[in-house]
KOLKOLSE-977607 format. One record per residue: x, y, z of N, C-alpha, C in turn; residue in three letters. Coordinates in steps of 0.2 Angstrom, whole numbers, padded with zeros to 4 digits, always signed. Example, Ala and Ser with C-alpha at 12.3 -4.5 7.8 and 13.67 -1.06 7.14 Angstrom:
REM KOLKOLSE-977607
+0066-0028+0039+0062-0022+0039+0066-0016+0039ala/+0064-0011+0035+0068-0005+0036+0064+0000+0039ser/
This chain:
REM KOLKOLSE-977607
+0141+0075+0080+0136+0070+0082+0137+0063+0078met/+0137+0058+0082+0137+0051+0079+0131+0050+0075ala/+0133+0046+0069+0127+0045+0064+0122+0040+0068ala/+0116+0041+0066+0111+0036+0069+0112+0029+0066ala/+0110+0024+0071+0111+0017+0068+0104+0016+0065arg/+0104+0012+0060+0098+0010+0056+0096+0002+0058thr/+0090+0001+0060+0088-0005+0062+0088-0010+0056pro/+0089-0016+0057+0089-0022+0052+0082-0023+0051tyr/+0079-0020+0045+0072-0022+0043+0072-0025+0036leu/+0067-0029+0035+0066-0032+0028+0059-0031+0025leu/+0059-0030+0019+0053-0030+0015+0052-0037+0012gly/+0047-0038+0008+0046-0044+0004+0052-0046+0000his/+0055-0042-0003+0061-0044-0008+0067-0046-0004ala/+0068-0043+0002+0074-0045+0006+0072-0052+0010glu/+0066-0053+0012+0064-0059+0015+0065-0065+0010ile/+0063-0064+0003+0064-0069-0002+0071-0070-0003ala/+0075-0065-0003+0082-0066-0004+0085-0070+0001asp/+0083-0068+0007+0086-0071+0013+0085-0079+0013leu/+0079-0081+0011+0077-0088+0011+0078-0091+0004phe/+0080-0088-0001+0081-0091-0007+0075-0093-0010gly/+0069-0089-0010+0063-0090-0013+0061-0085-0017val/+0055-0086-0021+0052-0080-0025+0049-0075-0020ala/+0049-0069-0022+0045-0064-0019+0038-0065-0017arg/+0035-0069-0022+0028-0070-0021+0027-0075-0015gln/+0032-0079-0014+0032-0084-0009+0032-0080-0002thr/+0036-0075-0001+0036-0071+0005+0029-0068+0006ser/+0026-0065+0000+0020-0062+0001+0014-0067+0003gln/+0015-0073+0000+0010-0079+0002+0011-0080+0010lys/+0017-0080+0012+0018-0081+0020+0014-0076+0024trp/+0014-0070+0021+0011-0064+0025+0003-0066+0025arg/+0001-0068+0019-0006-0069+0018-0009-0075+0022val/-0005-0080+0023-0007-0086+0026-0006-0086+0034asp/-0002-0081+0036-0001-0080+0043+0006-0083+0045gly/+0010-0086+0040+0016-0089+0042+0021-0084+0044thr/+0021-0078+0041+0024-0072+0043+0020-0068+0048leu/+0023-0066+0053+0020-0062+0058+0018-0055+0055ala/+0013-0052+0059+0011-0045+0056+0017-0040+0056lys/+0017-0035+0051+0023-0031+0051+0025-0027+0057pro/+0031-0026+0058+0034-0022+0063+0033-0015+0062asp/+0033-0013+0055+0033-0006+0053+0029-0006+0047val/+0025-0001+0046+0021+0000+0040+0023+0007+0038val/+0026+0008+0032+0028+0015+0029+0026+0016+0022ala/+0022+0021+0021+0019+0022+0014+0015+0017+0012ser/+0012+0013+0017+0007+0008+0015+0010+0001+0014gly/+0017+0001+0015+0021-0005+0014+0023-0008+0020asn/+0023-0015+0021+0025-0019+0027+0032-0020+0027pro/+0035-0020+0033+0042-0022+0034+0043-0025+0041tyr/+0048-0029+0041+0049-0034+0047+0056-0033+0050trp/+0056-0033+0057+0063-0034+0060+0066-0040+0058leu/+0073-0040+0058+0077-0046+0056+0075-0052+0061leu/+0074-0051+0067+0073-0056+0072+0066-0059+0071asp/+0061-0055+0069+0055-0057+0067+0055-0062+0062thr/+0059-0060+0056+0059-0065+0050+0063-0071+0052val/+0068-0071+0056+0072-0077+0058+0068-0082+0062leu/+0062-0080+0064+0058-0085+0068+0056-0091+0063arg/+0056-0089+0056+0054-0094+0051+0060-0099+0049leu/+0066-0097+0051+0071-0101+0049+0071-0108+0053asp/+0072-0113+0048+0072-0120+0051+0065-0123+0051gly/+0060-0120+0049+0054-0123+0049+0051-0124+0042his/+0048-0130+0041+0045-0131+0035+0050-0131+0029ala/+0056-0132+0030+0061-0132+0025+0064-0125+0024gly/+0062-0120+0027+0064-0113+0026+0071-0113+0029arg/+0076-0110+0026+0083-0109+0028+0086-0103+0026gln/+0088-0099+0031+0092-0093+0030+0099-0094+0031ala/+0103-0096+0025+0110-0098+0026+0114-0092+0029thr/+0120-0094+0032+0124-0089+0035+0127-0084+0029ala/+0128-0087+0023+0130-0082+0018+0125-0077+0016gln/+0119-0079+0015+0113-0075+0013+0112-0070+0019arg/+0113-0072+0025+0112-0067+0031+0117-0062+0031leu/+0124-0064+0030+0129-0059+0030+0128-0054+0024asp/+0126-0057+0018+0125-0052+0013+0119-0047+0014gln/+0114-0049+0018+0109-0045+0020+0112-0039+0025tyr/+0115-0042+0030+0118-0037+0035+0123-0032+0032arg/+0127-0034+0027+0132-0030+0024+0128-0025+0019ser/+0122-0026+0017+0119-0021+0013+0115-0015+0017ser/+0115-0016+0023+0112-0011+0028+0118-0006+0031ile/+0118+0000+0029+0123+0005+0032+0121+0006+0039arg/+0126+0006+0043+0126+0007+0050+0120+0003+0053arg/+0120-0003+0051+0114-0008+0053+0115-0010+0061gly/+0109-0010+0064+0109-0013+0071+0103-0017+0072cys/+0104-0022+0077+0099-0027+0078+0094-0024+0084arg/+0088-0024+0082+0083-0022+0087+0078-0028+0088ile/+0077-0031+0094+0073-0036+0095+0066-0034+0097glu/+0065-0029+0100+0058-0027+0102+0055-0022+0098asp/+0050-0023+0094+0047-0018+0090+0046-0011+0093pro/+0044-0011+0100+0043-0005+0103+0049-0001+0104ala/+0055-0004+0103+0061+0000+0103+0063+0003+0096ala/+0059+0002+0091+0061+0004+0084+0060+0012+0084leu/+0065+0015+0081+0064+0023+0079+0058+0023+0074pro/+0056+0029+0073+0050+0030+0069+0053+0030+0062thr/+0050+0026+0057+0052+0025+0050+0047+0028+0046ile/+0049+0032+0041+0045+0035+0036+0047+0034+0029val/+0042+0034+0025+0043+0033+0017+0041+0039+0014gly/+0040+0039+0007+0039+0045+0003+0032+0048+0005ile/+0027+0044+0007+0021+0047+0008+0021+0051+0015lys/+0024+0048+0020+0024+0052+0026+0029+0058+0026glu/+0034+0058+0022+0038+0064+0021+0034+0069+0018val/+0030+0067+0013+0026+0072+0009+0021+0076+0014ala/+0018+0072+0018+0013+0074+0023+0017+0079+0028gln/+0023+0077+0030+0027+0080+0035+0029+0087+0033leu/+0030+0087+0026+0033+0094+0023+0028+0098+0019leu/+0022+0095+0019+0016+0099+0016+0017+0099+0009gly/+0019+0094+0005+0020+0094-0002+0017+0087-0004val/+0017+0086-0011+0014+0080-0014+0020+0075-0014asp/+0018+0069-0016+0024+0064-0016+0028+0064-0022gln/+0025+0067-0027+0030+0068-0033+0035+0073-0032gln/+0033+0078-0028+0039+0083-0026+0044+0080-0022thr/+0042+0076-0017+0047+0072-0013+0052+0068-0018val/+0049+0064-0022+0053+0060-0027+0057+0064-0031ser/+0055+0070-0033+0059+0075-0037+0065+0077-0033arg/+0064+0079-0027+0069+0081-0023+0074+0076-0022trp/+0072+0070-0021+0076+0064-0020+0081+0063-0026arg/+0077+0063-0032+0081+0062-0039+0086+0068-0040asn/+0085+0074-0038+0089+0079-0039+0094+0081-0033arg/+0094+0076-0028+0099+0076-0023+0097+0082-0018lys/+0091+0084-0018+0088+0090-0014+0085+0087-0008gln/+0086+0081-0006+0084+0078+0000+0089+0073+0002leu/+0089+0073+0009+0094+0068+0012+0094+0061+0009val/+0099+0058+0008+0099+0051+0006+0095+0046+0011glu/+0092+0042+0008+0088+0037+0012+0092+0033+0016ala/+0090+0032+0022+0093+0027+0027+0093+0020+0025asp/+0087+0018+0022+0086+0012+0019+0083+0012+0013leu/+0084+0007+0008+0080+0006+0002+0078-0002+0003val/+0072-0003+0004+0070-0010+0005+0064-0011+0000leu/+0065-0017-0004+0060-0018-0009+0059-0013-0014ser/+0065-0009-0015+0065-0003-0020+0062+0003-0017arg/+0060+0003-0011+0056+0009-0008+0061+0012-0003ser/+0062+0019-0004+0066+0023+0001+0063+0024+0007pro/+0067+0023+0013+0064+0024+0020+0069+0028+0023leu/+0067+0032+0028+0071+0037+0032+0069+0036+0039trp/+0074+0037+0044+0072+0038+0051+0069+0045+0051leu/+0064+0046+0055+0061+0052+0056+0065+0058+0058leu/+0070+0056+0062+0075+0061+0064+0079+0063+0058asp/+0081+0059+0054+0085+0061+0048+0081+0066+0044thr/+0075+0065+0043+0071+0070+0039+0070+0076+0042ile/+0069+0076+0049+0068+0082+0053+0074+0086+0052glu/+0080+0083+0053+0086+0087+0053+0087+0090+0046ala/+0086+0086+0041+0087+0088+0034+0082+0094+0033asp/+0076+0094+0035+0071+0099+0034+0074+0106+0037ala/+0076+0105+0043+0079+0111+0047+0085+0114+0043leu/+0089+0110+0041+0095+0112+0037+0093+0116+0031glu/+0088+0113+0028+0086+0117+0021+0081+0122+0022arg/+0079+0123+0028+0074+0128+0030+0067+0127+0027asp/+0065+0120+0027+0059+0118+0025+0054+0118+0031arg/+0048+0120+0030+0043+0120+0036+0040+0113+0037val/+0040+0111+0043+0038+0104+0046+0031+0105+0049ile/+0026+0101+0047+0020+0101+0050+0020+0099+0057ser/+0019+0103+0062+0019+0100+0069+0014+0095+0071pro/+0008+0095+0068+0003+0090+0069+0005+0083+0066asn/+0008+0083+0060+0011+0077+0057+0017+0074+0061glu/+0021+0079+0063+0027+0077+0067+0024+0073+0073leu/+0019+0076+0077+0017+0073+0083+0013+0066+0081glu/+0010+0066+0076+0006+0060+0074+0011+0054+0072arg/+0017+0056+0069+0022+0051+0067+0025+0048+0073leu/+0027+0053+0077+0031+0051+0084+0026+0047+0088arg/+0020+0048+0088+0015+0044+0092+0015+0037+0090ser/+0017+0035+0084+0017+0028+0082+0011+0027+0077gly/+0007+0032+0075+0002+0030+0071+0004+0028+0064glu/+0002+0022+0062+0004+0020+0056-0002+0020+0050gln/+0001+0022+0044-0004+0022+0039-0007+0015+0037ala/-0013+0014+0034-0015+0008+0032-0011+0005+0027pro/-0011-0002+0027-0007-0006+0021-0010-0005+0015gln/-0006-0006+0010-0009-0006+0003-0013-0013+0002lys/-0019-0013-0001-0022-0019-0002-0018-0024-0007pro/-0018-0030-0005-0015-0035-0009-0020-0040-0012arg/-0018-0043-0018-0022-0048-0021-0028-0045-0024gly/-0033-0049-0026-0039-0047-0029-0043-0042-0025arg/-0047-0038-0029-0051-0033-0025-0058-0037-0023lys/-0061-0036-0018-0067-0040-0016-0072-0039-0021pro/-0076-0044-0023-0081-0043-0027-0087-0038-0025ala/-0089-0034-0029-0095-0030-0027-0101-0032-0031thr/-0106-0031-0027-0113-0033-0030-0116-0028-0034his/-0117-0029-0040-0120-0024-0045-0127-0025-0045arg/-0131-0020-0046-0138-0021-0046-0140-0025-0053pro/-0144-0029-0053-0146-0033-0059-0149-0028-0064ala/-0147-0029-0070-0150-0025-0076-0157-0027-0077lys/-0161-0022-0078-0168-0023-0079-0169-0026-0086lys/-0174-0031-0086-0175-0035-0092-0180-0030-0096val/-0177-0029-0103-0181-0025-0107-0187-0029-0110val/-0193-0027-0110-0198-0031-0113-0198-0031-0120pro/-0200-0037-0123-0200-0037-0131-0205-0031-0134pro/-0203-0029-0140-0207-0024-0143-0214-0027-0145ala/-0219-0022-0145-0226-0024-0147-0228-0019-0152arg/-0233-0022-0156-0236-0018-0161-0244-0018-0159ser/-0247-0012-0160-0254-0011-0159-0257-0008-0165phe/-0264-0010-0166-0268-0007-0171-0272-0002-0168thr/-0276+0002-0172-0280+0007-0170-0286+0005-0166ala/-0288-0002-0167-0293-0004-0162-0290-0006-0156ser/-0284-0006-0155-0281-0008-0148-0278-0002-0144glu/-0281+0003-0145-0279+0010-0142-0278+0009-0135arg/-0283+0006-0131-0283+0006-0124-0277+0001-0122asp/-0276-0004-0125-0270-0009-0123-0263-0005-0125glu/-0263-0001-0130-0257+0003-0131-0255+0008-0126ala/-0261+0011-0124-0260+0016-0119-0258+0013-0112ile/-0261+0007-0110-0259+0004-0104-0252+0001-0105ser/-0250-0001-0110-0243-0004-0111-0238+0002-0110phe/-0239+0007-0114-0234+0013-0114-0234+0015-0106val/-0239+0016-0103-0239+0019-0096-0235+0014-0091ser/-0236+0007-0092-0232+0003-0088-0225+0003-0090gln/-0223+0004-0096-0216+0004-0097-0212+0010-0094met/-0216+0016-0095-0213+0022-0092-0213+0022-0085leu/-0218+0019-0081-0218+0018-0074-0212+0013-0072ser/-0210+0009-0076-0204+0004-0074-0197+0007-0076glu/-0197+0013-0078-0191+0017-0080-0188+0015-0087gly/-0192+0012-0091-0190+0011-0098-0192+0017-0103his/-0188+0017-0108-0190+0022-0113-0194+0019-0118ser/-0198+0023-0122-0203+0020-0127-0202+0024-0133val/-0201+0020-0139-0201+0023-0145-0207+0021-0149ile/-0210+0026-0152-0216+0025-0156-0215+0026-0163ile/-0216+0021-0167-0214+0021-0174-0220+0019-0178arg/-0224+0024-0181-0230+0023-0185-0228+0018-0191pro/-0232+0014-0193-0232+0010-0199-0238+0009-0202thr/-0238+0008-0209-0245+0007-0212-0246-0001-0213arg/
């Protein structure tokens, strides 16, 4: 059987290399809408087809030189160009592989480090990615059980949510209750003392009674 072709995909690190900018610049393009929405989300990380990324070329001083483009293409084994995201094969990361095989992500990483899992079809922005067909064939060869529900979910194109980027949204914390100042009472102020203690307890405060002479 002929080896499957791998689509030309890029993560933020590859986009930065292609245009000769910092990775943070690519991430900024994603945030401000310069970069289109991801064509693939795997393990919560976004990835784009090469054709999607090249739409930025020649605009606002952005340039993907022929040399950098050749370097990128040569880094993808059995790479192939896909223009329409709808034609993409199903791409999975460690998170999806773990769900598919009913194990945790640490187990998948351990299998990968020990060569007990098929080699990744792509490594983008230091994250391993596989064609779903690659993982399915490897699981069958190693007699690993595949979850039919997860397999159907992945083949249907359902994507996991992206990892949040940037600062976490501010949460409103309830204002702390102001603690009233301490008060002293004499024996002749018994009623005032009882009223004060009752009020403090009703407002949720604790009361310490310290007798003095």
